[in-house]
C-alpha positions in Angstrom: 0.0 0.0 0.0 1.4 3.4 -0.9 2.6 5.7 1.9 0.0 8.1 3.3 0.9 11.8 3.2 -2.2 13.6 4.6 -1.8 15.5 7.9 -4.4 14.5 10.5 -6.7 17.1 11.8 -7.6 15.3 15.0 -6.0 13.5 17.8 -3.4 10.8 16.9 -2.1 8.0 19.0 1.2 6.0 18.8 1.5 2.6 20.4 4.8 0.9 21.0 3.7 -2.7 21.8 5.6 -5.2 23.9 4.4 -8.5 25.3 3.3 -7.2 28.8 2.8 -3.4 28.4 2.3 -0.9 25.7 3.7 2.6 25.7 1.0 5.1 24.7 1.5 8.6 23.3 -1.4 10.9 22.4 -0.8 14.0 20.2 -3.2 16.8 19.4 -3.8 18.2 16.0 -1.1 20.8 16.6 1.4 18.2 17.6 1.3 18.9 21.3 1.6 15.9 23.7 -1.7 15.4 25.5 -0.8 12.1 27.2 2.1 9.7 27.7 1.8 6.5 29.7 1.5 2.7 29.6 -1.3 0.2 29.4 -1.6 -3.5 29.4 -1.1 -5.0 25.9 -4.8 -5.8 25.3 -7.2 -4.0 23.1 -9.6 -3.5 26.0 -6.9 -2.0 28.3 -5.6 0.3 25.5 -9.2 1.5 24.7 -9.8 2.2 28.3 -6.6 4.2 28.5 -7.5 6.3 25.5 -11.1 7.0 26.7 -11.1 10.6 27.7 -7.4 11.2 26.9 -7.8 11.1 23.1 -10.8 13.1 22.1 -11.7 12.9 18.4 -9.0 10.3 17.7 -8.5 9.8 14.0 -5.5 7.4 13.9 -4.0 4.9 16.2 -0.7 3.7 14.8 1.2 0.5 15.8 4.1 -1.3 14.1 3.8 -4.7 12.5 5.0 -7.5 14.8 4.2 -10.8 16.4 1.2 -9.4 18.4 0.1 -6.6 15.9 -2.5 -8.7 14.0 -4.7 -9.7 16.9 -4.2 -6.3 18.7 -5.2 -4.5 15.5 -8.3 -6.6 15.0 -9.2 -6.0 18.7 -8.8 -2.2 18.4 -10.9 -2.1 15.2 -13.6 -4.2 16.8 -13.8 -1.6 19.6 -14.3 1.2 17.1 -10.8 2.7 17.2 -9.2 3.8 13.8 -6.2 1.6 14.1 -3.5 1.5 11.3 -0.7 -1.0 11.2 2.6 0.6 10.0 5.2 -1.4 8.1 8.1 -2.0 10.5 10.9 -1.3 8.0 9.3 2.1 7.1 8.7 3.1 10.7 12.1 1.9 11.8 13.8 4.1 9.2 12.0 7.1 10.5 12.5 6.4 14.2 16.3 5.7 13.7 16.9 9.4 13.6 16.2 9.7 17.3 19.4 9.6 19.5 17.7 7.8 22.4 15.7 4.6 21.7 13.1 4.1 24.5 9.6 2.7 24.4 8.3 6.2 25.3 10.2 7.8 22.4 9.2 5.1 20.0 5.5 5.6 20.9 5.9 9.4 20.4 7.6 8.8 17.1 4.8 6.6 15.9 2.3 9.1 16.9 4.1 11.8 14.9 4.3 9.6 11.9 0.5 9.0 11.8 -0.2 12.6 12.6 1.8 14.0 9.6 0.8 11.0 7.5 4.3 9.9 6.5 3.8 6.2 6.9 3.1 3.0 4.9 0.2 1.0 6.0 0.6 -2.8 6.1 -2.1 -5.3 5.4 -3.2 -7.4 8.3 -4.1 -11.0 7.5 -7.5 -12.3 8.2 -8.1 -15.0 10.7 -8.5 -17.7 8.1 -5.3 -16.7 6.3 -3.5 -16.6 9.6 -4.5 -20.2 10.4 -3.3 -21.4 7.0 -0.1 -19.5 7.5 0.4 -21.1 10.9 -0.1 -24.6 9.2 2.5 -23.8 6.6 5.0 -22.5 9.1 4.4 -25.4 11.5 5.0 -27.9 8.7 8.2 -26.1 7.6 9.5 -26.2 11.1 8.8 -29.9 11.5 10.4 -30.7 8.1 13.5 -28.7 9.2 13.7 -30.6 12.5 13.3 -34.0 10.7 16.1 -33.0 8.3 18.4 -32.0 11.2 17.9 -35.4 12.8 18.6 -37.2 9.5 21.8 -35.2 9.2 22.8 -36.0 12.8 22.3 -39.8 12.3 24.2 -39.6 9.0 27.1 -37.9 10.8 27.1 -40.6 13.5 27.1 -43.3 10.9 30.0 -41.8 9.0 32.0 -41.1 12.1 31.6 -44.8 13.1 32.7 -46.0 9.6 29.3 -47.3 8.7 27.6 -47.4 5.3 30.7 -46.7 3.2 29.0 -48.4 0.3 25.4 -48.0 1.3 23.0 -45.2 0.5 23.1 -42.2 2.9 19.5 -41.2 2.5 16.0 -42.5 2.0 14.1 -45.4 3.5 16.9 -47.9 3.0 19.2 -45.7 5.1 16.8 -45.5 7.9 16.1 -49.2 7.8 19.8 -49.9 8.0 20.1 -47.6 11.0 17.4 -49.6 12.8 19.4 -52.8 11.9 22.6 -51.3 13.3 20.8 -50.2 16.5 19.6 -53.8 17.0 23.0 -55.3 16.2 25.3 -52.9 18.1 24.3 -52.1 21.6 26.9 -49.4 22.0 25.2 -47.4 19.2 21.6 -48.3 20.2 21.6 -45.8 23.1 22.3 -43.0 20.6 20.4 -44.1 17.5 17.1 -45.2 19.0 16.1 -41.9 20.6 17.0 -40.1 17.3 15.1 -42.7 15.2 12.1 -42.4 17.5 12.0 -38.7 17.3 12.4 -38.9 13.5 9.4 -41.3 13.2 7.3 -39.0 15.4 8.2 -35.9 13.3 7.5 -37.7 10.1 4.1 -38.7 11.3 3.2 -35.1 12.3 4.5 -33.9 8.9 2.1 -36.3 7.2 -0.8 -35.0 9.4 -0.1 -31.4 8.6 0.5 -32.1 4.9 -2.9 -33.8 4.7 -4.6 -30.8 6.4 -2.8 -28.4 4.0 -3.8 -30.4 0.9 -7.4 -30.6 2.0 -7.4 -26.8 2.4 -5.9 -26.3 -1.0 -8.5 -28.6 -2.6 -11.3 -26.4 -1.2 -9.8 -23.1 -2.6 -10.7 -22.2 -6.2 -7.9 -19.6 -6.5 -5.3 -22.1 -5.2 -6.6 -24.7 -7.7 -6.0 -22.3 -10.6 -2.6 -21.4 -9.4 -1.7 -25.1 -9.2 -2.2 -25.4 -13.0 1.1 -23.5 -13.4 4.0 -26.0 -13.9 6.1 -26.3 -10.8 3.4 -24.8 -8.4 2.1 -27.1 -5.8 -0.3 -26.7 -2.9 2.3 -25.3 -0.5 3.5 -22.6 -2.8 0.0 -21.6 -4.0 -1.4 -21.4 -0.4 1.7 -19.4 0.8 1.3 -17.1 -2.1 -2.4 -16.5 -1.6 -2.2 -15.9 2.1 0.8 -13.6 1.7 -0.9 -11.4 -1.0 -4.4 -11.6 0.4 -6.0 -9.1 -1.9 -4.8 -9.2 -5.6 -6.0 -5.6 -6.1 -3.3 -4.3 -3.8 -0.9 -4.3 -6.7 -1.5 -1.8 -9.6 0.4 -4.2 -11.9 1.2 -7.9 -11.7 4.9 -6.9 -12.2 4.8 -5.5 -8.6 4.5 -9.0 -7.2 8.2 -9.8 -7.9 9.3 -6.8 -5.9 6.8 -7.6 -3.1 8.5 -10.9 -2.5 12.0 -9.5 -2.7 12.9 -11.2 -6.0 14.2 -8.0 -7.7 17.8 -6.8 -7.5 18.9 -4.0 -5.3 19.6 -0.8 -7.3 22.3 1.7 -6.3 22.2 4.9 -8.4 24.1 8.1 -7.6 25.5 10.4 -10.1 27.4 8.4 -12.6 27.2 5.2 -10.5 24.4 2.9 -11.5 24.7 -0.8 -10.5 22.4 -3.6 -9.5 23.2 -6.0 -6.7 21.7 -9.1 -5.1 17.9 -9.5 -4.7 16.4 -7.4 -1.9 14.9 -10.4 0.0 12.1 -8.1 1.2 8.7 -9.4 2.1 7.6 -12.9 2.9 10.6 -15.3 3.2 8.5 -18.4 3.3 6.7 -17.7 0.0 10.0 -16.6 -1.6 11.6 -19.9 -0.7 8.6 -21.8 -2.1 8.7 -19.8 -5.3 12.5 -20.6 -5.6 11.8 -24.3 -5.1 9.0 -24.2 -7.7 11.4 -22.6 -10.2 13.8 -25.4 -9.6 11.1 -28.0 -10.1 10.0 -26.3 -13.4 13.6 -26.1 -14.8 14.8 -29.6 -13.7 11.8 -31.9 -13.2 8.9 -30.8 -15.3 9.2 -32.8 -18.5 6.7 -30.7 -20.6 8.1 -27.6 -22.3 6.5 -24.2 -22.1 7.8 -20.7 -22.9 8.8 -20.1 -19.2 10.8 -23.3 -19.0 12.5 -22.6 -22.3 13.4 -19.1 -21.3 14.8 -20.2 -17.9 16.8 -23.0 -19.5 18.4 -20.5 -21.9 19.1 -18.2 -19.0 20.7 -21.0 -16.9 23.2 -21.7 -19.7 24.2 -18.1 -19.7 24.2 -17.1 -16.0 24.0 -20.4 -14.1 21.2 -22.4 -12.7 20.9 -20.6 -9.3 20.4 -17.1 -10.9 18.1 -18.6 -13.4 15.9 -20.1 -10.6 15.7 -16.6 -9.0 14.6 -15.1 -12.3 12.0 -17.8 -13.0 10.7 -17.5 -9.4 10.1 -13.8 -10.1 8.2 -14.6 -13.3 6.2 -17.2 -11.4 5.2 -14.6 -8.8 4.0 -12.3 -11.6 2.3 -15.1 -13.5 0.4 -16.3 -10.4 -0.9 -12.7 -9.7 -2.0 -12.4 -13.4 -3.9 -15.7 -13.2 -5.5 -14.6 -9.9 -6.8 -11.3 -11.3 -7.6 -12.5 -14.8 -9.2 -15.9 -13.9 -8.7 -19.1 -15.8 -6.0 -21.7 -15.8 -2.5 -21.9 -17.2 -2.7 -22.2 -21.0 -0.1 -24.7 -22.1 -1.1 -24.4 -25.8 -0.8 -20.6 -25.9 2.5 -20.7 -24.0 4.0 -23.7 -25.7 7.7 -23.4 -26.8 10.3 -25.7 -28.2 13.3 -26.8 -26.0 16.2 -24.4 -25.9 
């Protein structure tokens, strides 16, 4: 959402939220401080604190953070005009202050919403938040399962096991169970790790089934999954990260939203592009990168995007080509979302590079 630049004509409030208490600053229309204090970090306590101290309040600003979503929803439900400020934008403005305290941050946020120099962030709905939590929980369990696999693999190699045997897959795990049964000195180490691995694998299956069921019931996600390389995880992560497709004026903005465009440094005669910005949602960006790899290396059917990415990989390398294809996938998914319909293989068909 573009930055707001309209100066408020009424009372403005800044909230610096922490887990237990929230610093509150109330500014009048002329910028004078009407109240500074603290309240418990609940919507009801903050509303009670502002009652009588913020007459004619027009904006209540708070930064994005772990607790901002539910607190924003609670304040809006109580009739307060809450706005959620992008943390990077607010942090850049607050960094000019020499002393960083909760009180100063609350006053700085109040000044930002009073003068209108802020960028409002979208707050996910409850349904999107639940899907997001499912995706993050599954990713965390998959990472933990991989860590255990790497640990058991390291133990096996340190003990001189499996020199000629596969070091991954079901055969590897079956061999570990056999070693634990045959060698008591290793059983005390391997059995707890194998038990934890089995429990994690089971929970990953449970969450995966829940996510797939959610994807099957979403028409937008189903259309996104017609794009080669895009699966249920990527489509759901993309939909919940964007939320509203009309937030972008052009589909090309989707690449920048997920941090898949290069940084640009231009000053005088200097004009260079660096690495990608990596702004925005890291989970969706990683899924798009994985989808690009699937499209380039595992999808057998050719399309224009696969042919373009293959030609690019020969010129700049596979990793950079994956980033470029991921950016194009982000743009393509948004275009399909807004335009409706499925991925048209016939219209986008292309010969191999």
